[in-house]
Each structure stands twice: as structure tokens, then as C-alpha cells.
Backbone bond lengths (Angstrom), bond angles and torsions (degrees), N, CA, C in turn:
res aa  C-N    CA-C-N  psi(-1)  N-CA   C-N-CA  omega(-1)  CA-C   N-CA-C  phi
1 X - - - 1.459 - - 1.535 111.27 -
2 X 1.352 114.76 -19.89 1.465 118.11 -177.01 1.530 111.55 -77.49
3 X 1.334 116.58 -12.49 1.459 119.06 -178.17 1.527 111.02 -85.34
4 X 1.322 117.08 -16.72 1.466 119.40 -176.67 1.529 113.18 -62.97
5 X 1.351 118.90 -49.75 1.470 118.18 179.91 1.525 112.05 -61.07
6 X 1.333 116.73 -36.00 1.461 119.77 179.13 1.526 110.21 -65.64
7 X 1.320 116.96 -42.12 1.469 119.91 179.14 1.521 110.37 -64.37
8 X 1.345 116.17 -42.44 1.464 119.35 178.95 1.520 110.18 -62.16
9 X 1.331 115.61 -42.80 1.463 119.44 -179.63 1.525 109.89 -63.93
10 X 1.329 116.19 -41.51 1.466 119.99 -179.53 1.527 110.75 -64.96
11 X 1.329 116.52 -42.75 1.464 119.39 -179.20 1.523 110.15 -66.96
12 X 1.336 116.48 -36.31 1.467 119.70 177.21 1.520 110.16 -63.96
13 X 1.325 116.32 -45.31 1.464 120.06 179.57 1.526 110.15 -63.56
14 X 1.329 116.08 -39.39 1.462 119.73 179.87 1.527 110.78 -64.52
15 X 1.338 116.55 -44.72 1.463 119.69 -179.84 1.524 110.38 -65.38
16 X 1.340 116.63 -36.49 1.466 119.77 177.58 1.520 110.10 -64.02
17 X 1.332 116.54 -43.70 1.460 120.25 179.64 1.526 110.48 -64.96
18 X 1.330 116.18 -40.28 1.468 120.29 179.06 1.520 110.18 -64.11
19 X 1.338 116.34 -44.32 1.466 119.85 178.73 1.520 110.56 -60.34
20 X 1.343 115.51 -41.59 1.462 119.82 -178.65 1.522 110.13 -63.45
21 X 1.338 116.61 -45.09 1.464 119.91 -178.27 1.524 110.63 -67.77
22 X 1.337 116.44 -34.81 1.466 120.04 178.24 1.520 109.90 -65.78
23 X 1.339 116.83 -42.99 1.466 119.87 179.53 1.517 110.24 -64.29
24 X 1.336 116.61 -40.66 1.462 120.20 179.00 1.521 110.10 -63.57
25 X 1.343 116.38 -42.00 1.458 120.25 179.54 1.521 110.47 -64.98
26 X 1.349 117.21 -41.33 1.463 120.48 179.30 1.523 110.51 -61.98
27 X 1.340 116.73 -43.28 1.463 120.11 179.62 1.519 110.64 -62.09
28 X 1.340 116.77 -45.37 1.462 120.31 179.62 1.526 110.44 -64.73
29 X 1.340 116.29 -37.81 1.461 120.11 -179.71 1.524 110.28 -66.25
30 X 1.340 116.15 -42.14 1.469 120.14 178.93 1.524 110.28 -63.50
31 X 1.343 116.18 -42.04 1.462 119.63 178.30 1.527 110.23 -62.28
32 X 1.331 116.42 -42.95 1.460 120.59 -179.44 1.524 110.69 -63.28
33 X 1.340 116.92 -42.18 1.460 120.85 -179.96 1.522 110.33 -65.14
34 X 1.329 117.31 -41.41 1.468 119.98 -179.16 1.526 110.08 -68.13
35 X 1.339 116.50 -30.19 1.468 119.79 178.55 1.532 109.80 -74.56
36 X 1.332 116.78 -40.71 1.463 119.96 -176.79 1.527 110.89 -73.98
37 X 1.343 117.16 -23.64 1.468 120.46 177.82 1.528 108.55 -116.22
38 X 1.328 118.03 92.94 1.466 120.53 -176.48 1.525 112.28 -66.93
39 X 1.319 117.89 -24.46 1.459 120.90 -178.39 1.519 111.88 -65.68
40 X 1.343 116.35 -32.51 1.468 119.94 -179.72 1.521 110.07 -90.21
41 X 1.327 115.44 140.11 1.459 119.77 -179.14 1.519 109.51 -115.49
């Protein structure tokens, strides 16, 4: 039963890291799209 809080904490940290990397990727993707399409600002 003592492993449950650790697993929850690990999954929370993993989801936080995934969310962070997804946001970073989205920002880079948006920058790339705005660079490749000069007409859009």
C-alpha cells in the first residue's frame, strides 16, 4: 500500500513533464508556422 502514493506522485510528475514538453512543442510549432507563412502574423 506504501507504493501507491509514490506511483501517483510519479504519474503526476510524468504528466506535468509531458504537458510541459507538449506546450514547448506547440510554441515551437506555432513559431515555425508563422515563419513559414509570412502573410500570417
